[in-house]
C-alpha positions as CSV (number, residue, x, y, z in Angstrom):
1,M,-29.0,13.5,62.0
2,R,-30.8,13.3,58.7
3,T,-29.0,11.4,55.9
4,R,-29.3,12.5,52.3
5,A,-30.7,10.0,50.0
6,V,-28.3,8.9,47.2
7,P,-30.1,8.8,43.8
8,P,-29.7,5.5,41.9
9,A,-26.9,5.5,39.4
10,I,-28.0,6.4,35.9
11,K,-27.3,3.7,33.4
12,R,-25.9,5.3,30.3
13,K,-26.9,3.6,27.1
14,K,-23.9,2.3,25.3
15,K,-23.2,4.1,22.1
16,G,-23.5,2.0,19.0
17,E,-20.6,1.7,16.6
18,G,-22.7,2.5,13.6
19,Q,-22.9,-1.2,12.5
20,W,-25.6,-1.6,9.8
21,A,-26.3,-5.2,10.8
22,L,-27.3,-4.1,14.3
23,G,-29.7,-1.5,13.1
24,Y,-27.4,1.6,13.2
25,R,-28.3,3.1,9.8
26,E,-28.3,6.8,10.5
27,P,-25.0,8.5,9.6
28,L,-22.8,9.2,12.6
29,N,-20.2,11.4,11.0
30,K,-19.8,13.7,8.0
31,N,-18.2,11.0,5.9
32,E,-21.1,8.6,6.4
33,E,-23.6,11.4,5.7
34,N,-21.9,12.2,2.4
35,K,-22.0,8.6,1.4
36,K,-25.6,8.3,2.3
37,N,-26.4,11.5,0.3
38,D,-24.9,10.1,-2.9
39,D,-22.9,7.1,-3.9
40,G,-19.3,8.0,-4.7
41,L,-19.6,6.1,-8.0
42,N,-22.0,8.7,-9.3
43,V,-19.4,11.4,-9.3
44,R,-17.9,10.2,-12.6
45,R,-20.8,11.6,-14.6
46,R,-20.5,15.0,-12.9
47,I,-16.8,15.1,-13.6
48,I,-17.4,14.4,-17.3
49,D,-20.5,16.5,-17.8
50,V,-20.0,19.5,-15.4
51,Y,-16.6,19.9,-13.7
52,S,-14.3,19.2,-16.6
53,K,-16.2,21.8,-18.6
54,A,-16.8,24.5,-15.9
55,G,-13.4,24.1,-14.2
56,F,-12.1,23.7,-10.7
57,D,-14.2,26.4,-9.1
58,S,-17.4,24.6,-10.1
59,I,-16.7,21.5,-8.0
60,D,-19.0,20.7,-5.1
61,P,-16.8,20.5,-1.9
62,A,-18.4,17.2,-1.0
63,D,-17.3,15.8,-4.3
64,L,-13.9,17.5,-4.2
65,R,-12.8,16.2,-0.8
66,G,-14.9,13.1,-0.7
67,R,-16.4,11.3,-3.7
68,F,-13.6,12.2,-6.1
69,R,-11.6,9.5,-4.3
70,W,-13.9,6.9,-5.7
71,F,-12.2,7.5,-9.0
72,G,-8.6,7.8,-7.7
73,L,-8.5,11.6,-7.4
74,Y,-7.1,13.7,-4.5
75,T,-6.4,17.4,-4.5
76,Q,-2.6,17.7,-4.0
77,R,-0.9,20.0,-1.5
78,R,-0.4,23.6,-2.5
79,P,3.3,24.3,-2.9
80,G,5.1,26.3,-0.2
81,I,3.0,25.2,2.8
82,D,5.4,23.8,5.4
83,G,4.8,20.8,7.6
84,G,4.0,22.8,10.7
85,K,0.7,23.9,9.0
86,T,-0.4,20.3,8.2
87,G,-3.6,19.7,10.1
88,A,-3.9,23.3,11.2
89,L,-5.1,24.9,8.0
90,P,-8.6,24.3,6.5
91,D,-8.7,22.1,3.5
92,E,-9.4,25.0,1.1
93,E,-6.1,26.6,2.1
94,L,-4.1,23.3,1.7
95,D,-5.7,22.3,-1.6
96,D,-4.0,23.0,-4.8
97,R,-6.1,23.3,-8.0
98,Y,-4.4,20.2,-9.3
99,F,-4.9,16.5,-8.6
100,M,-3.0,13.4,-7.7
101,M,-4.5,10.6,-9.9
102,R,-4.0,6.9,-8.9
103,I,-4.1,4.5,-11.8
104,R,-5.4,1.1,-10.6
105,I,-3.1,-1.8,-11.7
106,D,-4.6,-5.0,-10.1
107,G,-2.0,-7.6,-9.7
108,G,0.6,-5.2,-11.1
109,Q,0.0,-6.6,-14.6
110,L,0.8,-4.3,-17.5
111,S,0.9,-5.0,-21.2
112,G,3.2,-3.0,-23.5
113,A,0.2,-1.0,-24.8
114,Q,-0.9,-0.2,-21.2
115,L,2.6,1.0,-20.2
116,S,2.9,3.1,-23.3
117,T,-0.4,4.7,-22.6
118,I,0.5,5.6,-19.0
119,A,3.8,7.0,-20.2
120,D,2.0,9.2,-22.8
121,I,-0.6,10.4,-20.2
122,S,2.2,11.3,-17.8
123,T,4.0,13.3,-20.4
124,R,0.9,15.0,-21.8
125,Y,-1.2,15.6,-18.8
126,A,0.9,15.3,-15.6
127,R,4.1,17.3,-16.3
128,G,5.9,14.0,-16.7
129,T,5.3,12.8,-13.1
130,A,4.9,9.2,-12.2
131,D,5.5,7.2,-9.0
132,I,5.3,3.4,-8.6
133,T,3.4,3.0,-5.3
134,D,3.7,0.2,-2.7
135,R,0.3,-1.2,-3.8
136,Q,1.4,-1.7,-7.5
137,N,-0.4,1.5,-8.7
138,V,1.1,4.3,-10.8
139,Q,0.4,7.7,-9.3
140,L,0.4,10.9,-11.3
141,H,0.5,14.6,-10.2
142,W,-0.4,18.0,-11.6
143,V,-3.6,16.6,-13.3
144,R,-6.2,19.3,-14.2
145,I,-9.9,18.5,-13.8
146,E,-10.4,19.6,-17.5
147,D,-8.1,16.7,-18.6
148,V,-9.6,13.9,-16.5
149,P,-12.2,12.7,-19.1
150,A,-9.5,12.5,-21.8
151,I,-7.2,10.5,-19.4
152,W,-10.0,8.1,-18.6
153,E,-10.8,7.6,-22.2
154,A,-7.1,6.8,-23.0
155,L,-6.8,4.4,-20.0
156,E,-10.1,2.6,-20.7
157,A,-9.1,2.1,-24.3
158,V,-6.3,-0.3,-23.1
159,G,-8.2,-1.9,-20.2
160,L,-7.1,0.3,-17.3
161,H,-9.1,2.6,-15.0
162,T,-9.0,4.6,-11.8
163,M,-12.3,3.4,-10.4
164,E,-12.2,2.7,-6.6
165,A,-8.4,3.3,-6.6
166,C,-9.2,5.3,-3.4
167,G,-12.2,6.0,-1.2
168,D,-14.2,3.7,1.2
169,T,-14.1,0.9,-1.3
170,P,-12.3,-2.3,-2.3
171,R,-9.0,-0.8,-3.5
172,T,-6.5,-2.3,-5.9
173,I,-6.1,-6.1,-5.5
174,I,-2.4,-6.7,-5.1
175,G,-1.0,-9.9,-6.4
176,C,2.4,-11.5,-7.1
177,P,3.8,-9.8,-10.2
178,L,5.1,-13.2,-11.3
179,A,1.7,-15.0,-11.1
180,G,1.6,-17.7,-13.7
181,I,5.3,-16.9,-14.5
182,A,7.6,-17.9,-11.6
183,A,9.0,-21.4,-11.7
184,D,8.4,-22.0,-7.9
185,E,4.9,-20.6,-7.4
186,I,2.3,-22.6,-5.5
187,I,-0.7,-21.5,-7.5
188,D,-1.4,-18.9,-10.2
189,A,-3.9,-16.6,-8.5
190,T,-4.6,-14.6,-11.7
191,P,-7.9,-16.2,-12.5
192,Q,-9.3,-15.5,-9.0
193,L,-7.9,-12.0,-8.9
194,R,-9.6,-11.2,-12.2
195,D,-12.8,-12.9,-11.2
196,I,-13.1,-10.8,-8.0
197,H,-12.2,-7.6,-9.9
198,D,-14.7,-8.2,-12.7
199,R,-17.6,-9.2,-10.4
200,Y,-17.3,-6.6,-7.6
201,I,-15.1,-3.6,-8.4
202,G,-17.5,-0.7,-9.3
203,S,-20.5,-2.5,-7.9
204,P,-22.8,-0.4,-5.7
205,E,-22.9,-3.5,-3.4
206,F,-19.5,-2.5,-2.0
207,S,-19.1,1.1,-2.9
208,N,-20.0,2.2,0.6
209,L,-17.7,0.4,3.1
210,P,-16.8,1.9,6.5
211,R,-13.4,2.8,5.2
212,K,-10.8,1.5,2.7
213,F,-10.5,-2.2,2.1
214,K,-7.2,-3.8,1.0
215,T,-7.0,-7.2,-0.7
216,A,-4.0,-9.4,-1.5
217,L,-4.2,-12.6,-3.5
218,S,-1.1,-14.7,-4.2
219,G,0.4,-18.1,-4.6
220,C,4.0,-16.7,-4.4
221,T,6.5,-18.6,-2.3
222,S,8.2,-15.3,-1.3
223,H,4.9,-14.0,0.1
224,C,5.6,-10.8,-1.8
225,T,2.1,-9.4,-1.2
226,V,2.7,-9.0,2.6
227,H,-0.6,-10.8,3.6
228,E,0.0,-10.0,7.2
229,I,-1.0,-6.3,6.8
230,N,-4.0,-6.5,4.4
231,D,-7.7,-6.5,5.3
232,I,-8.1,-9.7,3.5
233,A,-5.4,-12.0,2.0
234,F,-5.6,-15.3,0.2
235,V,-2.2,-17.1,0.5
236,G,-1.3,-20.1,-1.6
237,V,-1.1,-23.4,0.2
238,V,-1.2,-27.2,-0.5
239,N,-3.5,-29.3,1.7
240,E,-3.0,-32.8,3.0
241,A,-4.7,-34.2,-0.1
242,G,-2.2,-32.4,-2.4
243,E,-4.7,-29.8,-3.6
244,T,-3.7,-26.2,-4.1
245,G,-5.8,-23.5,-2.7
246,Y,-5.6,-20.6,-0.2
247,Q,-5.3,-20.0,3.5
248,L,-7.4,-16.9,4.5
249,F,-6.0,-14.0,6.6
250,V,-8.3,-11.2,7.8
251,G,-7.9,-7.9,9.7
252,G,-4.4,-6.6,9.0
253,G,-3.5,-3.0,8.8
254,L,-1.0,-0.4,10.0
255,S,-1.5,3.4,10.4
256,T,-1.7,4.6,14.0
257,N,-3.0,1.3,15.5
258,P,-1.0,-1.4,13.7
259,M,-2.4,-5.0,13.8
260,F,-1.4,-8.2,12.0
261,A,-4.0,-10.1,10.1
262,K,-5.3,-13.3,11.8
263,S,-5.4,-16.6,10.0
264,L,-8.9,-18.2,9.9
265,G,-7.4,-21.6,9.7
266,V,-9.4,-22.6,6.6
267,F,-8.8,-24.1,3.1
268,V,-10.3,-22.1,0.3
269,K,-10.6,-23.8,-3.1
270,P,-9.8,-21.6,-6.0
271,E,-13.4,-21.7,-7.3
272,Q,-14.6,-20.5,-3.8
273,A,-12.3,-17.5,-3.6
274,H,-14.8,-15.0,-5.0
275,E,-17.6,-16.2,-2.6
276,V,-15.3,-16.0,0.4
277,W,-14.1,-12.5,-0.7
278,H,-17.7,-11.5,-1.1
279,G,-18.5,-12.8,2.4
280,V,-15.6,-11.2,4.2
281,T,-16.3,-7.8,2.4
282,S,-20.0,-8.1,3.3
283,I,-19.1,-8.6,7.0
284,F,-17.0,-5.4,6.9
285,R,-19.8,-3.5,5.2
286,D,-22.5,-4.8,7.6
287,Y,-20.6,-5.2,10.9
288,G,-17.8,-2.7,10.4
289,Y,-17.6,0.3,12.8
290,R,-18.9,3.5,11.2
291,R,-19.2,5.8,14.2
292,L,-15.6,6.9,14.4
293,R,-13.3,7.1,11.4
294,S,-10.4,6.1,13.6
295,R,-12.0,2.7,14.3
296,A,-13.6,2.1,10.9
297,R,-11.1,-0.5,9.6
298,L,-11.7,-4.2,9.6
299,K,-8.8,-4.8,12.0
300,F,-10.8,-3.3,14.9
301,L,-13.7,-5.7,14.3
302,M,-11.3,-8.7,14.0
303,N,-9.6,-7.6,17.2
304,D,-12.9,-7.5,19.1
305,W,-14.4,-10.7,17.6
306,G,-11.3,-12.9,17.2
307,P,-10.8,-15.3,14.3
308,E,-13.1,-18.0,15.7
309,K,-16.1,-15.8,15.8
310,F,-15.2,-14.2,12.5
311,R,-15.0,-17.6,10.8
312,E,-18.4,-18.7,12.4
313,V,-20.2,-15.5,11.2
314,L,-18.6,-15.9,7.7
315,E,-19.7,-19.5,7.3
316,K,-23.1,-19.4,8.9
317,E,-24.4,-15.9,7.9
318,Y,-22.7,-15.3,4.6
319,L,-21.4,-18.5,2.9
320,G,-24.1,-20.9,4.1
321,Y,-21.4,-23.7,4.3
322,A,-18.4,-24.6,6.4
323,L,-14.9,-24.3,5.1
324,P,-12.5,-27.1,5.9
325,D,-9.5,-26.6,8.1
326,G,-6.4,-25.7,6.1
327,P,-2.6,-25.6,6.5
328,E,-0.7,-22.4,7.3
329,P,1.7,-21.1,4.6
330,D,5.4,-21.8,4.7
331,A,7.7,-19.1,6.0
332,P,8.5,-16.3,3.6
333,N,11.8,-15.6,1.9
334,E,14.0,-13.1,3.7
335,R,13.8,-10.7,0.8
336,R,10.2,-10.8,-0.5
337,D,10.8,-8.7,-3.7
338,H,11.5,-10.0,-7.2
339,V,14.7,-8.0,-8.0
340,G,17.3,-9.7,-10.2
341,I,17.3,-12.2,-13.0
342,H,15.3,-15.4,-12.3
343,P,13.9,-18.3,-14.3
344,Q,10.3,-18.5,-15.5
345,Q,8.3,-21.7,-16.0
346,D,8.7,-21.6,-19.7
347,G,12.5,-21.4,-19.9
348,N,12.7,-17.6,-20.3
349,F,13.7,-15.3,-17.5
350,Y,12.2,-12.3,-15.7
351,V,14.3,-9.3,-14.8
352,G,13.4,-7.2,-11.8
353,F,15.0,-3.8,-11.3
354,A,14.9,-0.9,-8.9
355,P,14.0,2.7,-9.6
356,R,14.9,5.2,-6.9
357,V,12.1,4.7,-4.3
358,G,9.5,4.3,-7.0
359,R,10.2,7.7,-8.6
360,V,10.0,7.5,-12.4
361,N,8.6,9.7,-15.1
362,G,6.8,9.5,-18.4
363,E,9.9,9.5,-20.5
364,L,11.5,6.7,-18.4
365,L,8.3,4.6,-18.5
366,G,8.4,4.9,-22.3
367,A,12.0,3.8,-22.3
368,I,11.2,0.8,-20.1
369,G,8.4,-0.2,-22.4
370,E,10.8,0.0,-25.4
371,L,13.3,-2.2,-23.6
372,A,10.6,-4.7,-22.6
373,A,9.6,-5.0,-26.2
374,R,13.1,-5.3,-27.5
375,Y,14.4,-7.9,-25.1
376,G,11.2,-9.6,-24.0
377,S,7.5,-9.8,-25.0
378,G,6.7,-6.2,-23.9
379,R,5.0,-7.3,-20.6
380,V,5.9,-5.4,-17.5
381,R,4.9,-5.8,-13.9
382,T,4.8,-3.4,-10.9
383,T,5.6,-4.7,-7.4
384,I,4.5,-3.6,-3.9
385,E,8.2,-2.6,-3.2
386,Q,8.0,0.2,-5.7
387,K,10.0,-1.8,-8.2
388,L,9.4,-3.1,-11.8
389,V,9.8,-6.4,-13.6
390,I,10.2,-7.2,-17.3
391,L,8.9,-10.6,-18.3
392,D,9.7,-13.2,-21.0
393,V,13.4,-12.5,-21.5
394,P,15.4,-15.2,-23.3
395,A,18.5,-16.3,-21.5
396,D,20.8,-14.7,-24.1
397,N,19.1,-11.3,-23.6
398,T,19.3,-11.0,-19.8
399,E,22.6,-9.4,-19.5
400,A,22.1,-7.0,-22.4
401,L,18.8,-5.9,-20.8
402,A,20.5,-5.4,-17.5
403,D,23.1,-3.2,-19.1
404,A,20.5,-1.2,-21.1
405,L,18.5,-0.6,-17.9
406,A,21.6,0.5,-16.1
407,E,22.0,3.3,-18.7
408,H,18.7,4.7,-17.3
409,D,19.9,4.3,-13.7
410,L,17.6,1.3,-13.2
411,Q,19.6,-1.3,-11.3
412,V,19.1,-5.1,-11.7
413,R,21.7,-5.8,-9.0
414,P,21.2,-2.8,-6.7
415,S,22.8,-2.2,-3.4
416,T,20.8,-3.2,-0.3
417,F,19.9,0.4,0.3
418,R,18.4,0.9,-3.2
419,R,16.8,-2.5,-3.2
420,Q,15.1,-2.2,0.2
421,M,14.3,1.4,0.6
422,M,10.8,2.8,0.0
423,A,9.2,6.2,0.6
424,C,5.7,7.6,0.5
425,T,4.7,10.7,-1.5
426,G,5.7,13.2,1.3
427,I,5.1,16.9,1.6
428,E,5.9,17.6,-2.1
429,Y,2.3,16.6,-2.9
430,C,0.5,15.1,0.1
431,K,-1.8,17.2,2.3
432,L,-1.2,14.9,5.3
433,A,2.6,15.0,5.2
434,I,4.8,16.8,7.6
435,V,8.2,16.3,6.0
436,E,9.8,15.7,2.6
437,T,10.4,12.0,1.8
438,K,11.2,11.2,-1.8
439,Q,14.3,13.3,-2.3
440,R,15.4,12.8,1.3
441,S,15.3,9.0,0.8
442,M,17.3,9.3,-2.5
443,D,19.9,11.4,-0.8
444,L,20.1,8.9,2.1
445,M,20.4,6.0,-0.3
446,D,23.2,7.7,-2.3
447,E,25.2,8.6,0.8
448,L,24.8,5.1,2.4
449,E,26.1,3.5,-0.8
450,K,29.2,5.7,-0.5
451,R,29.8,5.2,3.2
452,L,28.9,1.5,3.4
453,P,29.8,0.1,0.0
454,D,30.4,-3.5,1.2
455,F,27.2,-3.8,3.3
456,D,25.1,-6.5,1.7
457,Q,22.7,-7.8,4.5
458,P,18.9,-7.6,4.0
459,L,17.8,-4.3,5.5
460,T,14.5,-2.5,4.9
461,I,14.5,1.3,5.4
462,N,11.0,2.8,5.0
463,V,10.4,6.6,5.0
464,N,7.0,8.1,5.8
465,G,6.0,11.7,5.8
466,C,3.3,11.4,8.5
467,P,1.9,8.9,11.1
468,N,-0.3,7.1,8.6
469,A,2.2,4.5,7.5
470,C,1.7,4.5,3.8
471,A,5.3,3.3,3.6
472,R,4.9,0.6,6.2
473,I,7.3,2.0,8.8
474,Q,6.2,-0.3,11.6
475,V,7.3,-3.4,9.8
476,A,10.6,-2.1,8.5
477,D,14.0,-2.8,10.0
478,I,14.4,0.9,10.2
479,G,11.1,2.8,10.0
480,L,11.2,6.6,9.8
481,K,8.1,8.5,10.7
482,G,8.1,12.1,9.7
483,Q,7.5,14.8,12.3
484,L,8.8,18.1,13.5
485,V,11.6,17.9,16.0
486,V,13.7,20.4,17.9
487,D,17.4,20.7,16.7
488,E,20.4,21.6,18.8
489,N,19.7,25.3,18.5
490,G,16.1,24.9,19.8
491,D,14.5,25.4,16.4
492,Q,11.7,23.3,15.1
493,V,12.8,21.5,12.0
494,E,11.9,18.5,9.8
495,G,12.9,15.1,11.4
496,F,11.8,11.6,12.1
497,Q,10.8,9.4,14.9
498,I,12.6,6.1,14.6
499,H,11.1,2.6,14.7
500,L,13.6,-0.3,14.8
501,G,13.3,-4.0,14.2
502,G,9.9,-4.4,12.6
503,Q,9.2,-7.8,11.1
504,L,6.2,-8.7,9.1
505,G,3.9,-11.1,10.9
506,A,6.2,-11.2,14.0
507,T,6.6,-7.8,15.7
508,F,6.2,-4.1,15.1
509,G,9.2,-1.8,15.2
510,K,10.6,-0.8,18.6
511,K,10.4,2.8,19.6
512,V,13.4,3.7,21.8
513,R,12.6,6.5,24.3
514,G,13.7,9.8,22.9
515,L,15.1,8.3,19.7
516,K,14.5,10.9,17.0
517,T,16.7,12.6,14.4
518,T,16.5,15.8,12.4
519,S,16.5,15.3,8.6
520,A,20.0,16.8,8.5
521,G,21.2,14.2,11.0
522,L,19.4,11.2,9.4
523,T,22.3,9.8,7.3
524,D,24.7,9.9,10.2
525,Y,22.3,8.1,12.5
526,V,21.5,5.3,10.0
527,E,25.1,4.8,9.2
528,R,25.9,4.5,12.9
529,V,23.2,1.9,13.7
530,V,23.9,-0.1,10.6
531,R,27.7,-0.2,11.4
532,R,26.9,-1.4,14.9
533,F,24.6,-4.2,13.5
534,D,27.3,-5.3,11.1
535,E,29.9,-5.4,13.8
536,Q,27.8,-7.2,16.3
537,R,25.7,-9.6,14.3
538,T,26.2,-13.3,14.4
539,D,26.1,-15.5,11.3
540,G,22.6,-15.4,9.7
541,E,21.3,-13.0,12.3
542,R,18.7,-10.6,11.0
543,F,18.6,-6.9,11.9
544,A,15.3,-7.3,13.8
545,D,16.8,-10.1,15.9
546,W,19.8,-8.0,16.7
547,V,17.6,-5.1,17.7
548,R,15.8,-7.3,20.3
549,R,19.1,-8.2,22.0
550,A,21.2,-5.1,21.5
551,D,22.0,-2.6,24.2
552,E,19.8,0.4,24.0
553,A,22.8,2.6,23.7
554,D,23.8,0.8,20.5
555,L,20.4,1.7,19.0
556,K,21.0,5.5,19.4
C-alpha cells in the first residue's frame, strides 16, 4: 500500500505589531495612514483659513473624524439617535453638525481671567454648556465650526488652548489641584508639569503616537491624580537621603482591557522629570503597537515587556544613564478628592465643592469666578473627580463662601453620593454611548440622598455610557457600564452591567454572573446593595473589602 507524502508544515511569518523601532513604518490601518498623510497639528490652519469660512460641508472627512481631535474637537451625536444604533450607523449618520470642544487645563489650574473667559465662551458660543471632566478639562458642546477661530483667540489671549486635548497625542497633564498650596504635600510638581507642557505639547516629535497618552504628575499625599491608571505617572516620594522627587509608574489604563500601571522602582529628581517623560513617551512612539487600534496603548507593551525590561530600555536607549532605585509612595487617603475646607501652607484655606457630576454652565462658572474673587484671590482649580476648588480663602471667609456656594447648589459638605459620584458625557452628546448618563446619575444621587440620608461611608459610584470606561467604572465601588438590557416584559431598554468592589491599584470591580439592571431599576438596586453593606460591614471595613467576602446573593 502506497503512503501519501505529508508536505512539510508551512511556517507562517509572524505579523509585526507596527513598531517603528523594529522597521514597521508602513501604515497598517486607516488611522495610521491618515497620520502619515498629514500631521494632525496641521489641521489648525485649515480650520482657520478654510473650514470656518466655508462651513461644515467643506470639511474633509479625514480631518473631521480624525485630525480635528488634535485640537480638541469631536463631532457630537445627532439628537434622537437611540443607543441601539450606536456602532451600527455610519459616522455621517451619527454626526451632528456641531462639535464638542475640550479645553485643555493642565494641572487644573485656572486664574480668574481664564475662568471668566471660559464662562463667556460657554454663554456666547456653546449654548451655555460646560462639563468638568475627570481629567480636569472643561468640555463645551454645540460649538459651530464658524466660531472655532474666535474661541481659540479668546482662549489663547488668557493662556489657554485646545491643542492635543484629544487625538493620538500627549493629552492634558493632570496634577494635584493643590500643588504648591496644600500644607501636607510632598513636593510641588507645578514646575515640572509646566516644563513638560512647554517643551513637548504641540511638538511634531510626539504628535503621532500609537494612540492617546495620559500623564499624571503630583506630589499630593492623597494621590488625587490616580497614578495607577495613567500611561505615565510621577508620584512624589522622599528617598533615604531625605531628597524629594518622584517614583515612576508606567502602563496604566482602563477601557475594555484594564491594567494597573507598574512601578519602575526608580527615583527621579525633579530636574530629570522632563528627560524621563521624553524617554517614556519616545518608547511609546517607537515601540508602541500600531497594527491594531485595540492594542495601541502603552499598557500592552508594558504587559509584554514587564517593568524590568522597560526600565532597561529607558535607561540604555533613551536616557543614556541609570536611574537610582527609589521608594514606593505611601498608601493613598481613602477619599482622594479635595472637597471641604482645608488649610493651605500660607495660613489661608482652600474650599473644595461638588457640582452635580461635573455638570455646570456658563452662568454658573461666571458666578464661581465672582465668588472666588470676592472671598479669595480669584484662583480656581478643577479636579479629576469632576469637582472644583477655590483657593486663598482667609479663615474668616470660609463659612460665608460655603453659604454663598450653597445658594448655587454647590456643596462644600456634600453627601457621600454627591461627593463620590461621577458620570461620563453619555448619549446626550457622545457618538460612542449607548445610554444616558448625566441626568440618570443626578436622579440617582437625589433619590439616594432621600432614601439613605444617614449613610456617610466612602463609596464611589461611577456611571459610564459605553464600555470605554471614561468614568473609570472598573475601579469604582459600584461601576455602572451602560448597555441595552431586556426588561421583565422582554423589551430591550437602557440599562447597566454592574461592577462591584473596584479599588485603585488593588483590584478591578467584580462582575457577578447575570448582574444587570435596567435604568428604571437602578436606584432600587443601588439602595439595596448599599443597605446590605451598611448592615454587614465591620468597623473600618471598606465597600470593596465587603464585596470580596459577601455572599453572592447579597450583591444582587
